[in-house]
Kinemage of the C-alpha trace (Angstrom):
@kinemage 1
@onewidth
@group {chain A} dominant
@subgroup {mainchain}
@vectorlist {calphas} color= white
{ca met a 1} P 128.216 88.934 197.847
{ca glu a 2} L 125.114 90.526 196.318
{ca gly a 3} L 122.509 88.381 194.640
{ca pro a 4} L 121.297 89.067 191.078
{ca ala a 5} L 119.517 92.418 190.699
{ca asn a 6} L 116.228 90.743 189.810
{ca leu a 7} L 116.362 88.581 192.960
{ca lys a 8} L 117.600 91.065 195.509
{ca ala a 9} L 116.993 94.759 194.937
{ca lys a 10} L 118.889 97.402 196.841
{ca pro a 11} L 116.866 98.975 199.677
{ca tyr a 12} L 116.120 102.091 197.619
{ca glu a 13} L 115.189 100.260 194.421
{ca ser a 14} L 112.025 98.405 193.538
{ca ser a 15} L 112.698 94.957 192.076
{ca lys a 16} L 112.808 94.416 188.342
{ca lys a 17} L 109.739 92.201 188.626
{ca glu a 18} L 107.786 94.918 190.424
{ca gln a 19} L 108.883 97.561 187.912
{ca thr a 20} L 107.854 95.284 185.035
{ca ile a 21} L 104.388 94.814 186.524
{ca leu a 22} L 103.897 98.557 187.129
{ca val a 23} L 105.183 99.458 183.654
{ca ser a 24} L 102.839 96.884 182.115
{ca ile a 25} L 99.875 98.423 183.947
{ca ile a 26} L 100.818 101.907 182.725
{ca ile a 27} L 101.074 100.803 179.105
{ca leu a 28} L 97.958 98.623 179.235
{ca phe a 29} L 95.700 101.287 180.710
{ca his a 30} L 96.901 103.956 178.280
{ca leu a 31} L 96.416 101.565 175.365
{ca val a 32} L 92.887 100.750 176.513
{ca gly a 33} L 92.262 104.486 176.926
{ca ile a 34} L 93.326 105.208 173.353
{ca ile a 35} L 91.021 102.471 172.049
{ca gly a 36} L 88.091 103.601 174.188
{ca leu a 37} L 88.434 107.259 173.235
{ca ser a 38} L 88.703 106.260 169.577
{ca ile a 39} L 85.272 104.606 169.573
{ca pro a 40} L 82.483 107.238 169.630
{ca ser a 41} L 80.002 105.013 171.459
{ca leu a 42} L 82.521 104.318 174.249
{ca arg a 43} L 83.978 107.816 174.482
{ca pro a 44} L 81.565 109.183 177.157
{ca leu a 45} L 82.396 106.250 179.440
{ca phe a 46} L 86.145 106.628 178.997
{ca leu a 47} L 85.989 110.388 179.530
{ca ala a 48} L 84.078 109.758 182.761
{ca ile a 49} L 86.869 107.552 184.114
{ca val a 50} L 89.717 109.964 183.273
{ca pro a 51} L 90.010 111.140 186.928
{ca trp a 52} L 90.238 107.518 188.095
{ca his a 53} L 92.923 106.854 185.510
{ca ile a 54} L 94.971 109.755 186.901
{ca leu a 55} L 94.539 108.448 190.447
{ca leu a 56} L 95.640 104.971 189.341
{ca met a 57} L 98.820 106.455 187.882
{ca leu a 58} L 99.381 108.229 191.216
{ca val a 59} L 99.111 104.919 193.076
{ca ile a 60} L 101.569 103.298 190.651
{ca ile a 61} L 104.152 106.054 191.074
{ca val a 62} L 103.819 106.031 194.864
{ca ile a 63} L 104.247 102.242 194.935
{ca ser a 64} L 107.330 102.468 192.710
{ca his a 65} L 109.210 105.034 194.781
{ca arg a 66} L 112.047 103.859 197.022
{ca pro a 67} L 112.550 104.386 199.857
{ca met a 68} L 109.067 105.453 200.911
{ca ser a 69} L 109.552 108.300 203.352
{ca glu a 70} L 107.949 111.351 204.894
{ca gly a 71} L 110.151 113.436 202.583
{ca phe a 72} L 108.605 111.865 199.493
{ca leu a 73} L 105.073 112.435 200.788
{ca leu a 74} L 105.997 116.021 201.644
{ca phe a 75} L 107.309 116.508 198.103
{ca leu a 76} L 104.050 115.113 196.701
{ca leu a 77} L 102.044 117.548 198.840
{ca ile a 78} L 104.223 120.550 197.923
{ca ile a 79} L 103.940 119.863 194.191
{ca phe a 80} L 100.192 119.277 194.469
{ca ile a 81} L 99.692 122.606 196.263
{ca thr a 82} L 102.105 124.517 193.998
{ca gly a 83} L 100.417 123.181 190.879
{ca phe a 84} L 96.950 123.903 192.245
{ca val a 85} L 97.889 127.473 193.236
{ca gly a 86} L 99.424 128.043 189.795
{ca glu a 87} L 96.193 126.858 188.188
{ca trp a 88} L 94.135 129.079 190.507
{ca leu a 89} L 96.167 132.086 189.399
{ca gly a 90} L 95.611 131.062 185.794
{ca val a 91} L 91.866 130.458 186.035
{ca his a 92} L 90.939 133.373 188.304
{ca lys a 93} L 93.603 135.976 187.520
{ca asn a 94} L 94.642 134.963 183.983
{ca trp a 95} L 98.235 134.960 185.213
{ca val a 96} L 100.945 132.392 184.458
{ca phe a 97} L 99.221 130.485 181.614
{ca gly a 98} L 96.613 132.830 180.156
{ca asn a 99} L 92.828 133.034 180.042
{ca tyr a 100} L 91.261 129.570 180.277
{ca ser a 101} L 88.679 127.545 182.196
{ca tyr a 102} L 88.254 123.887 183.033
{ca gly a 103} L 85.611 121.560 181.678
{ca lys a 104} L 84.097 118.560 183.442
{ca thr a 105} L 86.359 115.745 182.237
{ca leu a 106} L 88.992 116.020 184.978
{ca gly a 107} L 86.414 115.505 187.690
{ca leu a 108} L 85.687 117.046 191.101
{ca gln a 109} L 86.591 120.715 191.302
{ca leu a 110} L 87.551 123.145 194.053
{ca phe a 111} L 87.427 126.864 193.173
{ca asp a 112} L 86.657 125.820 189.557
{ca ile a 113} L 89.877 123.783 189.370
{ca pro a 114} L 89.896 119.960 189.210
{ca leu a 115} L 91.639 118.385 192.187
{ca thr a 116} L 93.229 115.921 189.795
{ca ile a 117} L 95.213 118.734 188.177
{ca gly a 118} L 97.444 118.939 191.245
{ca val a 119} L 97.929 115.168 191.027
{ca asn a 120} L 98.772 115.479 187.345
{ca trp a 121} L 101.411 118.118 188.032
{ca phe a 122} L 103.009 115.765 190.542
{ca leu a 123} L 103.030 112.884 188.051
{ca leu a 124} L 104.636 114.998 185.339
{ca ile a 125} L 107.239 116.641 187.571
{ca tyr a 126} L 108.220 113.421 189.323
{ca ser a 127} L 108.446 111.468 186.052
{ca ser a 128} L 110.468 114.185 184.351
{ca gly a 129} L 112.726 114.582 187.382
{ca val a 130} L 113.452 110.853 187.551
{ca leu a 131} L 114.128 110.762 183.801
{ca met a 132} L 116.714 113.537 184.151
{ca gln a 133} L 118.150 111.687 187.130
{ca arg a 134} L 118.548 108.480 185.129
{ca leu a 135} L 120.156 110.298 182.195
{ca arg a 136} L 122.995 111.182 184.557
{ca ile a 137} L 123.125 114.834 183.553
{ca arg a 138} L 125.571 116.266 186.087
{ca ser a 139} L 124.452 119.886 186.100
{ca pro a 140} L 121.308 120.510 188.209
{ca phe a 141} L 120.586 123.571 186.056
{ca met a 142} L 120.716 121.496 182.882
{ca arg a 143} L 118.535 118.807 184.447
{ca leu a 144} L 115.743 121.177 185.403
{ca thr a 145} L 116.039 123.133 182.138
{ca ala a 146} L 115.898 120.003 179.992
{ca gly a 147} L 113.107 118.542 182.113
{ca ala a 148} L 111.024 121.714 181.825
{ca phe a 149} L 111.581 121.820 178.056
{ca ile a 150} L 110.401 118.210 177.725
{ca leu a 151} L 107.214 119.063 179.623
{ca val a 152} L 106.570 122.021 177.304
{ca leu a 153} L 106.876 119.649 174.343
{ca leu a 154} L 104.349 117.365 176.042
{ca asp a 155} L 101.972 120.281 176.553
{ca leu a 156} L 102.141 121.021 172.835
{ca leu a 157} L 100.653 117.555 172.301
{ca ile a 158} L 98.195 117.804 175.183
{ca glu a 159} L 96.555 121.140 174.320
{ca pro a 160} L 94.529 120.169 171.199
{ca val a 161} L 93.441 116.904 172.813
{ca ala a 162} L 92.499 118.623 176.061
{ca ile a 163} L 90.297 121.103 174.210
{ca lys a 164} L 88.657 118.363 172.146
{ca phe a 165} L 87.827 116.218 175.183
{ca asp a 166} L 86.696 119.044 177.505
{ca tyr a 167} L 89.689 119.031 179.845
{ca trp a 168} L 89.903 122.817 179.531
{ca his a 169} L 89.128 125.610 177.066
{ca trp a 170} L 90.875 128.837 176.084
{ca ala a 171} L 89.262 132.232 175.704
{ca asn a 172} L 88.695 133.015 172.021
{ca asn a 173} L 89.753 129.415 171.236
{ca ser a 174} L 93.334 130.641 171.053
{ca ile a 175} L 96.269 129.153 172.985
{ca pro a 176} L 98.544 132.055 173.985
{ca phe a 177} L 102.324 131.838 173.811
{ca asn a 178} L 102.581 132.654 177.507
{ca asn a 179} L 100.894 129.321 178.243
{ca tyr a 180} L 104.030 127.546 177.054
{ca leu a 181} L 106.276 130.055 178.793
{ca gly a 182} L 104.245 129.529 181.956
{ca trp a 183} L 104.556 125.753 181.607
{ca phe a 184} L 108.324 126.093 181.292
{ca leu a 185} L 108.710 128.390 184.305
{ca val a 186} L 106.338 126.477 186.585
{ca ser a 187} L 107.892 123.163 185.551
{ca ala a 188} L 111.396 124.523 186.169
{ca leu a 189} L 110.350 125.763 189.619
{ca met a 190} L 108.874 122.382 190.556
{ca leu a 191} L 111.870 120.502 189.159
{ca phe a 192} L 114.060 122.753 191.305
{ca ile a 193} L 112.040 121.534 194.291
{ca phe a 194} L 112.556 117.951 193.076
{ca glu a 195} L 116.311 118.581 192.983
{ca lys a 196} L 116.307 119.920 196.537
{ca phe a 197} L 114.766 116.710 197.866
{ca asp a 198} L 117.722 114.801 196.422
{ca phe a 199} L 115.931 111.484 196.002
{ca lys a 200} L 118.028 108.388 195.442
{ca lys a 201} L 118.118 107.130 191.869
{ca gln a 202} L 114.735 105.624 191.010
{ca gly a 203} L 113.610 102.901 188.614
{ca val a 204} L 112.125 103.241 185.151
{ca val a 205} L 108.448 103.502 186.148
{ca gly a 206} L 108.320 107.317 186.177
{ca pro a 207} L 110.154 107.782 182.861
{ca val a 208} L 107.962 105.119 181.226
{ca leu a 209} L 104.861 106.996 182.380
{ca leu a 210} L 106.227 110.198 180.825
{ca ile a 211} L 107.069 108.514 177.520
{ca thr a 212} L 103.663 106.823 177.497
{ca gln a 213} L 102.026 110.216 177.901
{ca phe a 214} L 103.788 111.416 174.753
{ca val a 215} L 102.537 108.378 172.818
{ca phe a 216} L 99.033 108.608 174.321
{ca phe a 217} L 98.396 112.252 173.459
{ca gly a 218} L 100.245 111.974 170.175
{ca leu a 219} L 97.970 109.167 168.977
{ca leu a 220} L 94.847 110.939 170.230
{ca his a 221} L 95.540 113.664 167.664
{ca phe a 222} L 94.302 111.192 165.058
{ca val a 223} L 91.064 110.329 166.889
C-alpha cells in the first residue's frame, strides 16, 4: 500500500514539500525583483544581479527534475547550445530574429552573446514543455504548437522590458515581425527535442516558473 503523496513521492516525482519550497523561492525572488527594479535608487543593483537570478532559477529547475539522469543533462546541454547558436545567427547574421544586439544586463558574453541566454532558453523550453505535459494534451504536435505560441506571448511582454533595462536593443528601435516568427519556430524546434526525450511527468515547479515570468514582465511594464 502506498503512503500519502506528501509523505512518499514516487521515484520520478519530487515531494510536495520540496515542490512547495522551490515554488516559494521562485515567487519570492521574482517579487523582490519587481520591487527592486521599481525603485530607481535600487535599480542598478538589481540589474547587476539579473544573471545570478537566472542561474538560481536554473538550480531550482535542475533540483526539481525527477529522475535526475544523463538524459536530462544532455537535454539541458542541447537546448543551451541550440539557443546560443540561434542567438549567434541573430546577432551576427541578422537571421532568425532580426537585427539586434545585447546590452550588459545579462552578464558575461561570448561572441557578443550573454551565456545566460542559453540558460534562459532552457528554462523557458523546459517550463513550457512540462506545462504542456501536465495539461495532458495527447497530440505531440498540439503540445509543441501550443507551447511555442505561449512562449511567443511571453516574448511580447518581455521585449519592451528588455529594451528598457538594457537586455538587448533592436536596430532602428523597431521590433520586426520576424522576431516573433523566429521565436515560434525556434521554440517549436526545441519543444520537439523536449518531446523526443520523453521525460516522465514532472511536478509544478517548471509551470510555476513560466507563469511567474508572465506576471513578472507584465508588472514591469508599469515600472
